[in-house]
N, C-alpha and C positions, 0 to 999 in steps of 0.2 A: 557434590555440586562445587564449583569456585563460588568466592566470595558475589561474585556478580549473579551468578547464574540463582543463587540461596535469593538474590532482592529482587530478581525479576519473578521467581516462583513466588514469594510475599505477593507480590501487585497482583499476580493472578490468583492465586487460591483465595485473597481478599476480594474479588470482583470478578469469579469467573466466565461472565455473562458477559461482561466488559468487551473481551477477548474481538468478538466479531465484529464491534463498531471502529475497531482499532485497524491501521496498519499498521506494518513488522516498524517503521521507524519512529512511528507514533510511540508505539506501547516501550520500544525503546526509548526514547525518549521520557517517558513517566516514572521508568524504574532504573535512569540515568545509569542506562548500559547500553554497550554499543550494538549495532545491527547482528552483527557477529553472536554476539551472546544470544541473540534472541535465535538467530539459526539455529545454531547448537541446543538450546534449550528445547527447542520443538523436536528434535529429530531426538531425543534420548526421549521424549517422551512417545516416542514413537511413529510422529507423522514426519512424510518425508518434507514437506514443507510448510511452512507459516499460513500461509495457503489453504494446505488440508486441512490442519487445525482449526482456521477460522468457520470453513465449512461444519465441521464436527460441531463447533459448539451453535452456530445458525439452527443445523437440524435438531438440539438439543433443546433449545429457547423456544423455537416453533412447534414442537414437542409437549411444552411445558413441564419439564425439567426444573424442580425448585430450586435447585443449584443454580442453574444456569440463567434462571427469572432471575437472581436476587442481582440488584442493581447497586452502585455505587454513592456514596453521599450527594454527588451532583444529580442523580435521579431521585433524592427524597421527596422533592415535592409530590411523584407520581402516589405518595401513599396518602395521599390527601383525603378525606370527606368527598369532596367534589369528582377526582379521579376515578377512584373505585365508582360513586355514579356513572361518572362517561360509561366506564366500564362496562360495570353491568349492564348499563341500555343497551350500549353495543355488542354484548355477548345474545342476551336475550333476541335484538334484531337480526343478527347472523342467524341464529339458531330457527329462529322462525319463518323465513324466508328459506330456509331449507326442509322446513316441512311441508308434506304431500295430506290435503287437507282429507282428499279421500282416504289418505290413507290411515290418517288417525281413525277414523271414521269405522275403518275395516279391520284396524286392530282390537278397538273395542269392543267391535260385535264379536271377534273371538273369542278375547277373553269372556268374556259372557257366557259362550255357547260354548266355551272348554269343562272339559270335565273337571279337568283341577288347571288349577294354574300354578306354576314356580316361582317365584322371584328369585334372583341370584343376583349376590355381591358380595366379591373380597376388598379388602382392607380398608380406603374411603366411602367405597361404591356399596360395603355393607349397608352402612348409613341411610345412604338413597332408597337400597332396596326396600329396607326395613319401614322409611318413611311410604314409598309409595302400597307396598302392600297394605300397611294400616290403611291408606285411603280407599281401597277398594274393595276390601274386607268386610267392608258396610254392606254393600250390596251382593258381593261375591264371595260367600261362602268357605267354598275351598279356595283358595288362595293364601300358597302356604312359601316360606320362607325357607331355604334351602342354604345347606345343609343345618340340619336343627341341630341341636345342642347334644352331643354326644353319640352325632350318626355320621357316618359315611358317605362317600359319593355312590358307595358301593350298592348301599339300604336304598337311597334316593333313587337313584336309576332306576335299580327293580320297580318300584311305583310308578317311572312315567311311562304312558300309553301314550301312541298315535294319535287319539282323543286328547291330549292336553297341548298347551300351550304353555314354552318356559321363557320368560322375559330377563335378560340381564343385562344388570351394569354395570359397563366393560370401560370403567373409566380410566386414567393413566394411575400408576404402571397397572400392565396386566399378569396375574397372574401366569405361572406356566401350564397351569392346571385344565384352565379352561377353555384354549382349543380344541384339547381331548374333550374336554366333558361336552363340548356342542359337538363334537364328532360324532359323540355316541347317541346325543338326541336325536341328531338328524337320520341317526341308521337306525333308532326305533322309528321315528316317521310322526314327532311332534313337531309341532307350527315351534319358530323363533324369532323371537322381538330384540335387537341388541340396542343399547342405549349407550352409547359412547363418545370421548372427544376424541377421537384418533382419526385420523386422514382415511384417506381413501384407499392408499396402498397397504395398511393396515387391516382391513376390512375382517372381520369374522362370520365365516359360514351363516347365514340367516337370513329369515322368510324377511323379516321388514327391517332396516339400521334406520334409529334416529338418531342424527349425529347432533350433539351439542356443543356449541363454544364457552370454551371455561378460563381464558387468558386474562392475565389480571397483574396490575402494575406491580405489586410484589411479588413473593415465593410461594405463596399459598394460594393453591387453584381458585377461581370463581365460579359457584356452582350456582348461581341466581339463575342461569339458563336452565339449565338440566333441573333445578324446583317446576320450572313453570313450566316446562314439559310437562314433567309428572302432572303439576294441576291438572291442564287441559285433558292430558289422555286420560285421566279417574275422572274429570268431568264426562269425558263421552260414554267413557264405562257408565255412570251415571245413567246418562240420558237412554244409553242403550239398553240398560238393564230393564226397562219399561216398570210396567205394574208388579210382575216382583220384585223389583232392586226396591220400589215403593215400602211396600208392604213392610218387605224384612226391615228397611228404614224406622218407619213406623211402629214395630215390632221392638225393636230396638229402643224407642224412646217411651215405651211405653216401662219396658223391665228397667231403665234409668229412671223412671218416678219411682216404680215399685221399690226398687234399691234405696233412693232418697230418702222417700218415707220410713224404712227401717230405722234410720239417725233418728230422725225424729225424735226432742224427748214426750217422755210421758208425764202425767199430772201439772200440767201446766208450765212446765220448764223444769219443776222439781226435780232436784236429783234423786233418783231412786235409790231407798231404802235399803242399807245394807244386808242382805242377809244375814238371819240368826246360826252361831255355830251348832 
């Protein structure tokens, strides 16, 4: 690259997401280069025109790519507490507007009645899958996180039956194995629930899709709405579990109390004498 192109590249690399907000002339002025330099630069990157480059950046920004969500210092106030609170509330409202109340009840009922519930999550989705499984296992004993330690997907898929339900957290970025995994689950005949922040055009095969919003004023995704959706679905599962679910919860609490008593010191709190050699 020429010296002017390198200068332009430094500006773009510093804040790639800002490109969508600048015209070619504005970017040229910001980098102190000519419009011709901008045109040569984007062609070297493989774009037919600057507008094509801007469209690509807008698409990445909308999809939630952390690289393209990064903003320049002029937008630093977006990282303030108030901005995060505002974005969290917006995400929750947008997510809950898209949820169908009857669907949540139906999914909860299917979870309770399934022979086994398999919860899947890769990358950032793994922690959310782990959390949701931890919530429902209190009333759904056969809820499992897959793949388990040391297990292959083949081992897991061989254990899934058409009486089961597979709940998948498919947040950006999707791993390549996920569509193939879901295709295999559908061939088995198990029901599928997908929790995602992807747009409609990237819809995965599922019986139900819960679409959550995770936009953020900074590069990291805001998963507050995903957690809220998990909470309301887990609550519905608790409701649908009925008397058997309450009995399981009571049993768990009884065991908690019994285990805590094992930790209580004997002899009015005095230390237990050490055994004689």
